[in-house]
Each structure stands twice: as C-alpha cells, then as structure tokens.
PDB file as gemmi writes it, atoms N, CA and C in Angstrom:
CRYST1    1.000    1.000    1.000  90.00  90.00  90.00 P 1                      
ATOM      1  N   ASP A   1     -44.493  20.879  12.683  1.00  0.00           N  
ATOM      2  CA  ASP A   1     -43.451  21.319  13.903  1.00  0.00           C  
ATOM      3  C   ASP A   1     -42.007  19.900  13.589  1.00  0.00           C  
ATOM      4  N   ARG A   2     -42.902  18.644  13.430  1.00  0.00           N  
ATOM      5  CA  ARG A   2     -41.718  17.589  13.395  1.00  0.00           C  
ATOM      6  C   ARG A   2     -40.968  17.732  12.209  1.00  0.00           C  
ATOM      7  N   PHE A   3     -41.261  18.294  10.634  1.00  0.00           N  
ATOM      8  CA  PHE A   3     -40.468  18.706   9.887  1.00  0.00           C  
ATOM      9  C   PHE A   3     -39.619  19.779  10.502  1.00  0.00           C  
ATOM     10  N   LEU A   4     -39.668  20.484  11.268  1.00  0.00           N  
ATOM     11  CA  LEU A   4     -38.986  21.478  11.459  1.00  0.00           C  
ATOM     12  C   LEU A   4     -37.681  21.177  12.729  1.00  0.00           C  
ATOM     13  N   ASP A   5     -38.569  20.155  13.285  1.00  0.00           N  
ATOM     14  CA  ASP A   5     -37.101  19.320  14.554  1.00  0.00           C  
ATOM     15  C   ASP A   5     -36.312  18.561  13.582  1.00  0.00           C  
ATOM     16  N   ARG A   6     -37.035  17.918  12.854  1.00  0.00           N  
ATOM     17  CA  ARG A   6     -36.095  16.802  12.196  1.00  0.00           C  
ATOM     18  C   ARG A   6     -35.309  17.405  10.865  1.00  0.00           C  
ATOM     19  N   PHE A   7     -35.389  18.296  10.480  1.00  0.00           N  
ATOM     20  CA  PHE A   7     -34.907  19.144   9.449  1.00  0.00           C  
ATOM     21  C   PHE A   7     -34.171  20.242   9.330  1.00  0.00           C  
ATOM     22  N   GLU A   8     -35.231  21.135  10.094  1.00  0.00           N  
ATOM     23  CA  GLU A   8     -34.039  22.915   9.813  1.00  0.00           C  
ATOM     24  C   GLU A   8     -33.520  22.272  11.336  1.00  0.00           C  
ATOM     25  N   LYS A   9     -33.633  22.637  12.701  1.00  0.00           N  
ATOM     26  CA  LYS A   9     -33.180  22.302  13.619  1.00  0.00           C  
ATOM     27  C   LYS A   9     -31.668  21.404  14.045  1.00  0.00           C  
ATOM     28  N   ASN A  10     -31.778  20.179  12.972  1.00  0.00           N  
ATOM     29  CA  ASN A  10     -30.846  19.653  13.177  1.00  0.00           C  
ATOM     30  C   ASN A  10     -29.772  19.220  12.365  1.00  0.00           C  
ATOM     31  N   GLU A  11     -30.079  20.680  11.178  1.00  0.00           N  
ATOM     32  CA  GLU A  11     -29.627  21.218  10.203  1.00  0.00           C  
ATOM     33  C   GLU A  11     -29.188  20.052   9.097  1.00  0.00           C  
ATOM     34  N   ARG A  12     -30.431  19.070   8.852  1.00  0.00           N  
ATOM     35  CA  ARG A  12     -30.268  18.403   7.966  1.00  0.00           C  
ATOM     36  C   ARG A  12     -30.403  19.389   6.521  1.00  0.00           C  
ATOM     37  N   HIS A  13     -31.182  20.365   6.763  1.00  0.00           N  
ATOM     38  CA  HIS A  13     -30.746  20.817   5.091  1.00  0.00           C  
ATOM     39  C   HIS A  13     -29.490  21.211   4.684  1.00  0.00           C  
ATOM     40  N   ARG A  14     -28.540  21.546   5.760  1.00  0.00           N  
ATOM     41  CA  ARG A  14     -27.278  21.378   5.167  1.00  0.00           C  
ATOM     42  C   ARG A  14     -26.668  20.193   4.425  1.00  0.00           C  
ATOM     43  N   GLU A  15     -26.658  19.218   4.903  1.00  0.00           N  
ATOM     44  CA  GLU A  15     -26.780  17.827   4.161  1.00  0.00           C  
ATOM     45  C   GLU A  15     -27.252  17.484   2.963  1.00  0.00           C  
ATOM     46  N   PHE A  16     -29.037  18.312   2.976  1.00  0.00           N  
ATOM     47  CA  PHE A  16     -29.179  17.931   1.774  1.00  0.00           C  
ATOM     48  C   PHE A  16     -28.149  18.682   0.654  1.00  0.00           C  
ATOM     49  N   ASP A  17     -28.032  19.864   1.046  1.00  0.00           N  
ATOM     50  CA  ASP A  17     -27.914  20.784   0.131  1.00  0.00           C  
ATOM     51  C   ASP A  17     -26.189  20.400  -0.294  1.00  0.00           C  
ATOM     52  N   GLY A  18     -25.289  20.400   0.507  1.00  0.00           N  
ATOM     53  CA  GLY A  18     -24.526  19.485  -0.020  1.00  0.00           C  
ATOM     54  C   GLY A  18     -24.747  18.405  -0.722  1.00  0.00           C  
ATOM     55  N   ILE A  19     -25.807  16.958  -0.723  1.00  0.00           N  
ATOM     56  CA  ILE A  19     -25.796  16.408  -1.671  1.00  0.00           C  
ATOM     57  C   ILE A  19     -26.209  16.725  -2.644  1.00  0.00           C  
ATOM     58  N   LEU A  20     -27.066  17.947  -3.015  1.00  0.00           N  
ATOM     59  CA  LEU A  20     -27.644  18.192  -4.296  1.00  0.00           C  
ATOM     60  C   LEU A  20     -26.451  19.136  -5.063  1.00  0.00           C  
ATOM     61  N   ARG A  21     -25.513  19.878  -4.332  1.00  0.00           N  
ATOM     62  CA  ARG A  21     -24.114  20.341  -4.821  1.00  0.00           C  
ATOM     63  C   ARG A  21     -23.613  19.352  -5.731  1.00  0.00           C  
ATOM     64  N   ALA A  22     -23.190  18.102  -4.644  1.00  0.00           N  
ATOM     65  CA  ALA A  22     -22.621  17.551  -4.992  1.00  0.00           C  
ATOM     66  C   ALA A  22     -22.811  16.295  -6.373  1.00  0.00           C  
ATOM     67  N   SER A  23     -24.180  16.642  -6.931  1.00  0.00           N  
ATOM     68  CA  SER A  23     -25.016  16.132  -7.738  1.00  0.00           C  
ATOM     69  C   SER A  23     -24.945  16.631  -8.998  1.00  0.00           C  
ATOM     70  N   HIS A  24     -24.937  18.253  -8.527  1.00  0.00           N  
ATOM     71  CA  HIS A  24     -24.401  19.042  -9.711  1.00  0.00           C  
ATOM     72  C   HIS A  24     -23.479  18.754  -9.992  1.00  0.00           C  
ATOM     73  N   ALA A  25     -22.295  18.706  -9.264  1.00  0.00           N  
ATOM     74  CA  ALA A  25     -21.099  18.861 -10.097  1.00  0.00           C  
ATOM     75  C   ALA A  25     -20.760  17.713 -10.777  1.00  0.00           C  
ATOM     76  N   LEU A  26     -21.080  16.685 -10.275  1.00  0.00           N  
ATOM     77  CA  LEU A  26     -21.039  15.057 -10.945  1.00  0.00           C  
ATOM     78  C   LEU A  26     -21.481  15.128 -12.855  1.00  0.00           C  
ATOM     79  N   ILE A  27     -22.807  16.028 -12.707  1.00  0.00           N  
ATOM     80  CA  ILE A  27     -24.159  16.238 -13.640  1.00  0.00           C  
ATOM     81  C   ILE A  27     -22.692  16.805 -14.719  1.00  0.00           C  
ATOM     82  N   GLU A  28     -22.524  18.428 -14.470  1.00  0.00           N  
ATOM     83  CA  GLU A  28     -21.581  19.140 -14.851  1.00  0.00           C  
ATOM     84  C   GLU A  28     -20.100  17.998 -15.565  1.00  0.00           C  
ATOM     85  N   ALA A  29     -19.535  17.546 -14.610  1.00  0.00           N  
ATOM     86  CA  ALA A  29     -18.481  16.759 -15.027  1.00  0.00           C  
ATOM     87  C   ALA A  29     -18.898  15.695 -16.428  1.00  0.00           C  
ATOM     88  N   ALA A  30     -19.867  15.285 -16.134  1.00  0.00           N  
ATOM     89  CA  ALA A  30     -20.158  14.314 -17.342  1.00  0.00           C  
ATOM     90  C   ALA A  30     -21.142  15.211 -18.677  1.00  0.00           C  
ATOM     91  N   GLU A  31     -21.372  16.290 -18.255  1.00  0.00           N  
ATOM     92  CA  GLU A  31     -21.866  17.255 -19.672  1.00  0.00           C  
ATOM     93  C   GLU A  31     -20.825  17.559 -20.331  1.00  0.00           C  
ATOM     94  N   THR A  32     -19.322  18.052 -19.361  1.00  0.00           N  
ATOM     95  CA  THR A  32     -18.498  18.648 -20.329  1.00  0.00           C  
ATOM     96  C   THR A  32     -17.807  17.896 -21.573  1.00  0.00           C  
ATOM     97  N   PRO A  33     -17.337  18.848 -21.968  1.00  0.00           N  
ATOM     98  CA  PRO A  33     -16.921  18.492 -23.818  1.00  0.00           C  
ATOM     99  C   PRO A  33     -15.302  17.704 -23.367  1.00  0.00           C  
ATOM    100  N   VAL A  34     -15.047  16.709 -23.057  1.00  0.00           N  
ATOM    101  CA  VAL A  34     -13.621  16.477 -23.184  1.00  0.00           C  
ATOM    102  C   VAL A  34     -12.819  16.304 -24.151  1.00  0.00           C  
ATOM    103  N   GLU A  35     -13.534  16.160 -25.665  1.00  0.00           N  
ATOM    104  CA  GLU A  35     -12.530  15.929 -26.842  1.00  0.00           C  
ATOM    105  C   GLU A  35     -11.608  17.397 -26.777  1.00  0.00           C  
ATOM    106  N   ALA A  36     -12.222  18.526 -26.379  1.00  0.00           N  
ATOM    107  CA  ALA A  36     -11.264  19.663 -26.973  1.00  0.00           C  
ATOM    108  C   ALA A  36     -10.320  19.738 -26.186  1.00  0.00           C  
ATOM    109  N   LEU A  37     -10.418  18.959 -24.731  1.00  0.00           N  
ATOM    110  CA  LEU A  37      -9.312  18.588 -24.232  1.00  0.00           C  
ATOM    111  C   LEU A  37      -8.089  17.864 -24.889  1.00  0.00           C  
ATOM    112  N   PHE A  38      -8.496  16.411 -25.346  1.00  0.00           N  
ATOM    113  CA  PHE A  38      -7.701  16.073 -26.273  1.00  0.00           C  
ATOM    114  C   PHE A  38      -7.045  16.168 -27.360  1.00  0.00           C  
ATOM    115  N   ASP A  39      -7.569  17.046 -28.009  1.00  0.00           N  
ATOM    116  CA  ASP A  39      -7.321  17.802 -29.238  1.00  0.00           C  
ATOM    117  C   ASP A  39      -6.756  18.502 -28.827  1.00  0.00           C  
ATOM    118  N   ALA A  40      -6.214  19.572 -27.621  1.00  0.00           N  
ATOM    119  CA  ALA A  40      -5.048  20.066 -27.418  1.00  0.00           C  
ATOM    120  C   ALA A  40      -4.264  19.774 -26.821  1.00  0.00           C  
ATOM    121  N   GLY A  41      -4.052  18.456 -26.433  1.00  0.00           N  
ATOM    122  CA  GLY A  41      -3.074  17.801 -26.073  1.00  0.00           C  
ATOM    123  C   GLY A  41      -2.920  17.557 -24.560  1.00  0.00           C  
ATOM    124  N   LYS A  42      -3.908  18.596 -23.494  1.00  0.00           N  
ATOM    125  CA  LYS A  42      -4.321  19.143 -22.326  1.00  0.00           C  
ATOM    126  C   LYS A  42      -4.108  17.371 -21.311  1.00  0.00           C  
ATOM    127  N   MET A  43      -5.017  16.626 -21.949  1.00  0.00           N  
ATOM    128  CA  MET A  43      -4.731  15.002 -21.435  1.00  0.00           C  
ATOM    129  C   MET A  43      -3.948  14.046 -21.614  1.00  0.00           C  
ATOM    130  N   SER A  44      -3.119  14.736 -22.692  1.00  0.00           N  
ATOM    131  CA  SER A  44      -1.531  13.911 -22.418  1.00  0.00           C  
ATOM    132  C   SER A  44      -0.683  14.515 -21.454  1.00  0.00           C  
ATOM    133  N   THR A  45      -0.761  15.556 -21.771  1.00  0.00           N  
ATOM    134  CA  THR A  45       0.415  16.556 -20.637  1.00  0.00           C  
ATOM    135  C   THR A  45      -0.525  15.838 -18.883  1.00  0.00           C  
ATOM    136  N   VAL A  46      -1.630  15.807 -19.156  1.00  0.00           N  
ATOM    137  CA  VAL A  46      -2.241  15.402 -17.551  1.00  0.00           C  
ATOM    138  C   VAL A  46      -1.800  13.810 -17.571  1.00  0.00           C  
ATOM    139  N   THR A  47      -1.787  13.103 -17.947  1.00  0.00           N  
ATOM    140  CA  THR A  47      -1.671  11.882 -17.744  1.00  0.00           C  
ATOM    141  C   THR A  47       0.111  11.507 -18.048  1.00  0.00           C  
ATOM    142  N   HIS A  48       0.912  12.152 -18.355  1.00  0.00           N  
ATOM    143  CA  HIS A  48       1.954  12.536 -18.080  1.00  0.00           C  
ATOM    144  C   HIS A  48       2.466  12.497 -16.950  1.00  0.00           C  
ATOM    145  N   ASP A  49       1.686  13.859 -16.666  1.00  0.00           N  
ATOM    146  CA  ASP A  49       2.485  13.924 -15.124  1.00  0.00           C  
ATOM    147  C   ASP A  49       2.079  13.316 -14.025  1.00  0.00           C  
ATOM    148  N   ILE A  50       0.745  12.222 -13.898  1.00  0.00           N  
ATOM    149  CA  ILE A  50       0.134  11.566 -13.670  1.00  0.00           C  
ATOM    150  C   ILE A  50       1.113  10.323 -13.022  1.00  0.00           C  
ATOM    151  N   ASN A  51       1.704  10.039 -14.273  1.00  0.00           N  
ATOM    152  CA  ASN A  51       2.733   8.569 -14.219  1.00  0.00           C  
ATOM    153  C   ASN A  51       3.606   8.785 -13.916  1.00  0.00           C  
ATOM    154  N   LEU A  52       4.446  10.528 -13.916  1.00  0.00           N  
ATOM    155  CA  LEU A  52       5.411  10.513 -13.258  1.00  0.00           C  
ATOM    156  C   LEU A  52       5.077  10.822 -12.067  1.00  0.00           C  
ATOM    157  N   LEU A  53       4.015  11.474 -11.153  1.00  0.00           N  
ATOM    158  CA  LEU A  53       3.572  11.474  -9.826  1.00  0.00           C  
ATOM    159  C   LEU A  53       3.494   9.633  -9.221  1.00  0.00           C  
ATOM    160  N   THR A  54       3.214   9.231  -9.866  1.00  0.00           N  
ATOM    161  CA  THR A  54       2.714   7.191  -9.318  1.00  0.00           C  
ATOM    162  C   THR A  54       4.136   6.930  -9.731  1.00  0.00           C  
ATOM    163  N   ASP A  55       5.250   6.773 -10.346  1.00  0.00           N  
ATOM    164  CA  ASP A  55       6.572   6.774 -10.226  1.00  0.00           C  
ATOM    165  C   ASP A  55       7.324   7.208  -9.239  1.00  0.00           C  
ATOM    166  N   ARG A  56       7.122   8.515  -9.357  1.00  0.00           N  
ATOM    167  CA  ARG A  56       7.791   9.053  -7.200  1.00  0.00           C  
ATOM    168  C   ARG A  56       6.991   8.165  -6.334  1.00  0.00           C  
ATOM    169  N   ILE A  57       5.826   7.842  -6.352  1.00  0.00           N  
ATOM    170  CA  ILE A  57       5.106   7.435  -5.332  1.00  0.00           C  
ATOM    171  C   ILE A  57       5.528   5.700  -5.114  1.00  0.00           C  
ATOM    172  N   GLN A  58       5.831   5.032  -5.877  1.00  0.00           N  
ATOM    173  CA  GLN A  58       6.181   3.773  -6.255  1.00  0.00           C  
ATOM    174  C   GLN A  58       7.520   3.964  -5.512  1.00  0.00           C  
ATOM    175  N   LYS A  59       8.599   4.763  -5.921  1.00  0.00           N  
ATOM    176  CA  LYS A  59       9.770   4.530  -5.155  1.00  0.00           C  
ATOM    177  C   LYS A  59       9.530   4.826  -3.794  1.00  0.00           C  
ATOM    178  N   LEU A  60       8.735   6.156  -3.709  1.00  0.00           N  
ATOM    179  CA  LEU A  60       8.682   6.087  -2.132  1.00  0.00           C  
ATOM    180  C   LEU A  60       8.176   4.792  -0.854  1.00  0.00           C  
ATOM    181  N   THR A  61       7.649   3.998  -1.690  1.00  0.00           N  
ATOM    182  CA  THR A  61       7.178   2.471  -1.183  1.00  0.00           C  
ATOM    183  C   THR A  61       8.241   1.630  -1.363  1.00  0.00           C  
ATOM    184  N   GLU A  62       9.299   1.737  -2.062  1.00  0.00           N  
ATOM    185  CA  GLU A  62      10.272   0.949  -1.711  1.00  0.00           C  
ATOM    186  C   GLU A  62      11.553   0.949  -0.175  1.00  0.00           C  
ATOM    187  N   PRO A  63      11.385  -0.233   0.095  1.00  0.00           N  
ATOM    188  CA  PRO A  63      12.224   0.120   1.488  1.00  0.00           C  
ATOM    189  C   PRO A  63      13.411   0.501   0.788  1.00  0.00           C  
ATOM    190  N   THR A  64      14.073   1.659   1.474  1.00  0.00           N  
ATOM    191  CA  THR A  64      15.721   2.321   1.028  1.00  0.00           C  
ATOM    192  C   THR A  64      16.730   1.294   1.785  1.00  0.00           C  
ATOM    193  N   TYR A  65      16.699   0.368   2.853  1.00  0.00           N  
ATOM    194  CA  TYR A  65      17.226  -0.505   2.741  1.00  0.00           C  
ATOM    195  C   TYR A  65      17.367  -1.162   2.330  1.00  0.00           C  
ATOM    196  N   ALA A  66      16.191  -1.995   1.389  1.00  0.00           N  
ATOM    197  CA  ALA A  66      16.234  -3.442   0.465  1.00  0.00           C  
ATOM    198  C   ALA A  66      17.475  -3.644   0.030  1.00  0.00           C  
ATOM    199  N   LYS A  67      17.919  -3.158  -0.539  1.00  0.00           N  
ATOM    200  CA  LYS A  67      19.596  -3.199  -1.854  1.00  0.00           C  
ATOM    201  C   LYS A  67      21.017  -3.467  -0.630  1.00  0.00           C  
ATOM    202  N   GLU A  68      20.888  -2.736   0.970  1.00  0.00           N  
ATOM    203  CA  GLU A  68      22.160  -2.966   1.703  1.00  0.00           C  
ATOM    204  C   GLU A  68      21.512  -4.196   2.005  1.00  0.00           C  
ATOM    205  N   HIS A  69      20.084  -4.383   2.628  1.00  0.00           N  
ATOM    206  CA  HIS A  69      19.919  -5.801   3.138  1.00  0.00           C  
ATOM    207  C   HIS A  69      20.303  -6.924   2.283  1.00  0.00           C  
ATOM    208  N   GLU A  70      19.908  -6.868   1.039  1.00  0.00           N  
ATOM    209  CA  GLU A  70      20.596  -8.254   0.116  1.00  0.00           C  
ATOM    210  C   GLU A  70      21.800  -8.149  -0.171  1.00  0.00           C  
ATOM    211  N   GLU A  71      22.638  -7.015  -0.346  1.00  0.00           N  
ATOM    212  CA  GLU A  71      24.036  -7.198  -0.201  1.00  0.00           C  
ATOM    213  C   GLU A  71      24.842  -8.140   1.217  1.00  0.00           C  
ATOM    214  N   TYR A  72      24.027  -7.379   2.463  1.00  0.00           N  
ATOM    215  CA  TYR A  72      24.067  -8.024   3.437  1.00  0.00           C  
ATOM    216  C   TYR A  72      24.381  -9.573   3.892  1.00  0.00           C  
ATOM    217  N   LEU A  73      22.945  -9.703   3.059  1.00  0.00           N  
ATOM    218  CA  LEU A  73      22.481 -11.277   3.347  1.00  0.00           C  
ATOM    219  C   LEU A  73      23.737 -12.532   1.790  1.00  0.00           C  
ATOM    220  N   ALA A  74      23.896 -10.946   1.051  1.00  0.00           N  
ATOM    221  CA  ALA A  74      24.540 -12.253   0.285  1.00  0.00           C  
ATOM    222  C   ALA A  74      26.202 -12.748   0.683  1.00  0.00           C  
ATOM    223  N   GLU A  75      26.447 -11.609   1.850  1.00  0.00           N  
ATOM    224  CA  GLU A  75      28.010 -11.525   2.345  1.00  0.00           C  
ATOM    225  C   GLU A  75      27.504 -13.007   3.385  1.00  0.00           C  
ATOM    226  N   ILE A  76      26.315 -13.027   3.822  1.00  0.00           N  
ATOM    227  CA  ILE A  76      26.486 -14.151   4.978  1.00  0.00           C  
ATOM    228  C   ILE A  76      26.377 -15.527   4.247  1.00  0.00           C  
ATOM    229  N   ALA A  77      25.756 -15.140   3.384  1.00  0.00           N  
ATOM    230  CA  ALA A  77      25.723 -16.325   2.522  1.00  0.00           C  
ATOM    231  C   ALA A  77      27.057 -16.906   2.063  1.00  0.00           C  
ATOM    232  N   LYS A  78      27.971 -15.762   1.408  1.00  0.00           N  
ATOM    233  CA  LYS A  78      29.583 -16.323   1.044  1.00  0.00           C  
ATOM    234  C   LYS A  78      30.041 -16.789   2.306  1.00  0.00           C  
ATOM    235  N   SER A  79      30.314 -15.911   3.628  1.00  0.00           N  
ATOM    236  CA  SER A  79      30.852 -16.705   4.106  1.00  0.00           C  
ATOM    237  C   SER A  79      30.393 -17.853   4.765  1.00  0.00           C  
ATOM    238  N   GLN A  80      29.304 -18.339   5.080  1.00  0.00           N  
ATOM    239  CA  GLN A  80      28.733 -19.524   5.342  1.00  0.00           C  
ATOM    240  C   GLN A  80      29.899 -20.508   4.289  1.00  0.00           C  
ATOM    241  N   LYS A  81      29.550 -20.422   3.163  1.00  0.00           N  
ATOM    242  CA  LYS A  81      29.882 -21.244   2.052  1.00  0.00           C  
ATOM    243  C   LYS A  81      31.553 -21.516   2.078  1.00  0.00           C  
ATOM    244  N   GLU A  82      32.364 -20.321   2.689  1.00  0.00           N  
ATOM    245  CA  GLU A  82      33.547 -20.234   2.917  1.00  0.00           C  
ATOM    246  C   GLU A  82      34.061 -21.534   4.042  1.00  0.00           C  
ATOM    247  N   CYS A  83      32.727 -21.386   5.003  1.00  0.00           N  
ATOM    248  CA  CYS A  83      33.100 -22.126   6.831  1.00  0.00           C  
ATOM    249  C   CYS A  83      32.824 -23.153   6.250  1.00  0.00           C  
ATOM    250  N   LEU A  84      32.003 -23.520   5.217  1.00  0.00           N  
ATOM    251  CA  LEU A  84      31.219 -25.151   4.718  1.00  0.00           C  
ATOM    252  C   LEU A  84      32.318 -25.522   4.210  1.00  0.00           C  
ATOM    253  N   ASP A  85      33.042 -24.973   3.146  1.00  0.00           N  
ATOM    254  CA  ASP A  85      33.881 -25.375   2.302  1.00  0.00           C  
ATOM    255  C   ASP A  85      34.898 -26.295   3.295  1.00  0.00           C  
ATOM    256  N   ILE A  86      35.665 -25.170   4.236  1.00  0.00           N  
ATOM    257  CA  ILE A  86      36.610 -25.408   4.849  1.00  0.00           C  
ATOM    258  C   ILE A  86      36.499 -26.428   5.894  1.00  0.00           C  
ATOM    259  N   ARG A  87      35.198 -26.440   6.483  1.00  0.00           N  
ATOM    260  CA  ARG A  87      34.566 -27.906   7.020  1.00  0.00           C  
ATOM    261  C   ARG A  87      35.083 -29.346   6.268  1.00  0.00           C  
ATOM    262  N   ARG A  88      34.166 -29.225   5.214  1.00  0.00           N  
ATOM    263  CA  ARG A  88      34.640 -30.245   4.511  1.00  0.00           C  
ATOM    264  C   ARG A  88      35.791 -30.506   3.734  1.00  0.00           C  
ATOM    265  N   ALA A  89      36.774 -29.600   3.756  1.00  0.00           N  
ATOM    266  CA  ALA A  89      38.010 -29.953   3.206  1.00  0.00           C  
ATOM    267  C   ALA A  89      38.941 -30.660   4.173  1.00  0.00           C  
ATOM    268  N   GLU A  90      38.397 -30.292   5.692  1.00  0.00           N  
ATOM    269  CA  GLU A  90      39.088 -30.685   6.723  1.00  0.00           C  
ATOM    270  C   GLU A  90      38.945 -32.362   6.884  1.00  0.00           C  
ATOM    271  N   ALA A  91      37.346 -32.160   6.975  1.00  0.00           N  
ATOM    272  CA  ALA A  91      36.900 -33.644   6.960  1.00  0.00           C  
ATOM    273  C   ALA A  91      37.375 -34.988   5.403  1.00  0.00           C  
ATOM    274  N   HIS A  92      37.354 -34.412   4.615  1.00  0.00           N  
ATOM    275  CA  HIS A  92      38.225 -34.932   3.689  1.00  0.00           C  
ATOM    276  C   HIS A  92      39.791 -35.134   3.944  1.00  0.00           C  
ATOM    277  N   LEU A  93      40.364 -34.317   4.269  1.00  0.00           N  
ATOM    278  CA  LEU A  93      41.882 -34.633   5.109  1.00  0.00           C  
ATOM    279  C   LEU A  93      41.892 -35.443   6.173  1.00  0.00           C  
ATOM    280  N   LYS A  94      40.888 -35.635   6.883  1.00  0.00           N  
ATOM    281  CA  LYS A  94      40.769 -36.612   8.053  1.00  0.00           C  
ATOM    282  C   LYS A  94      40.464 -37.649   7.711  1.00  0.00           C  
ATOM    283  N   MET A  95      39.623 -37.784   6.437  1.00  0.00           N  
ATOM    284  CA  MET A  95      38.950 -39.548   6.092  1.00  0.00           C  
ATOM    285  C   MET A  95      40.473 -39.802   5.443  1.00  0.00           C  
ATOM    286  N   ARG A  96      41.283 -39.018   4.366  1.00  0.00           N  
ATOM    287  CA  ARG A  96      42.286 -39.826   3.769  1.00  0.00           C  
ATOM    288  C   ARG A  96      43.876 -39.965   5.044  1.00  0.00           C  
ATOM    289  N   ASN A  97      43.415 -39.121   5.905  1.00  0.00           N  
ATOM    290  CA  ASN A  97      44.446 -39.226   6.954  1.00  0.00           C  
ATOM    291  C   ASN A  97      44.346 -40.887   7.876  1.00  0.00           C  
ATOM    292  N   SER A  98      43.101 -40.861   7.849  1.00  0.00           N  
ATOM    293  CA  SER A  98      42.675 -42.386   8.711  1.00  0.00           C  
ATOM    294  C   SER A  98      42.917 -43.468   7.722  1.00  0.00           C  
ATOM    295  N   ILE A  99      41.977 -43.497   6.520  1.00  0.00           N  
ATOM    296  CA  ILE A  99      42.850 -44.849   5.486  1.00  0.00           C  
ATOM    297  C   ILE A  99      43.975 -44.878   5.388  1.00  0.00           C  
ATOM    298  N   SER A 100      44.902 -43.799   5.016  1.00  0.00           N  
ATOM    299  CA  SER A 100      46.852 -44.437   4.734  1.00  0.00           C  
ATOM    300  C   SER A 100      47.175 -45.145   6.510  1.00  0.00           C  
TER     301      SER A 100                                                      
END                                                                             
C-alpha cells in the first residue's frame, strides 16, 4: 500500500521511466561509432554550420547603434576641441593685448 501511494498514485513511475530513457539515450550516444562520420566529412560540415550559426548569434549580440554612437561621440569631441581651441586663441589674444 505504501509503495502504491508513493510510487504509482503520484505517477513517480513516469519520472523513473524518463530517467531510464535518458540514461539509455546517453549510453547509446556514447557507444555510437563517430569515426565513420568523421571519415565521411559530415562532422566537418556540422562544425562549419555550427560556426556559421555562432557568427550569426554573435552579430545579434552587438548593439546595432554602436557605430552611430561612436560617430556621435567623435563629433561631440571634435566640437568640444574646436570650442576649446577658440577659447584658448581668445585668451592668448587678450594676454597679448594686455601686455602691449
């Protein structure tokens, strides 16, 4: 009765069955000869496809506005430098005028 309550009525047998199936799948995968796949060139094709997919995923992780933002910051830095150069030139001119 206790076994029935804890195992069958709670459907623990389904969990156990899933664990067994996963275990068998792992064993079958470990026992599968992959040398033939390498010899046939299929593994290099799969590896190439995975690398292409990896590149596409990495491109998706890069912000699309990054280049625009860098250009914007470069323009800001350029305009700030121009303003600073103008102010320095004005200051030098004032110093020269005050000395003369």
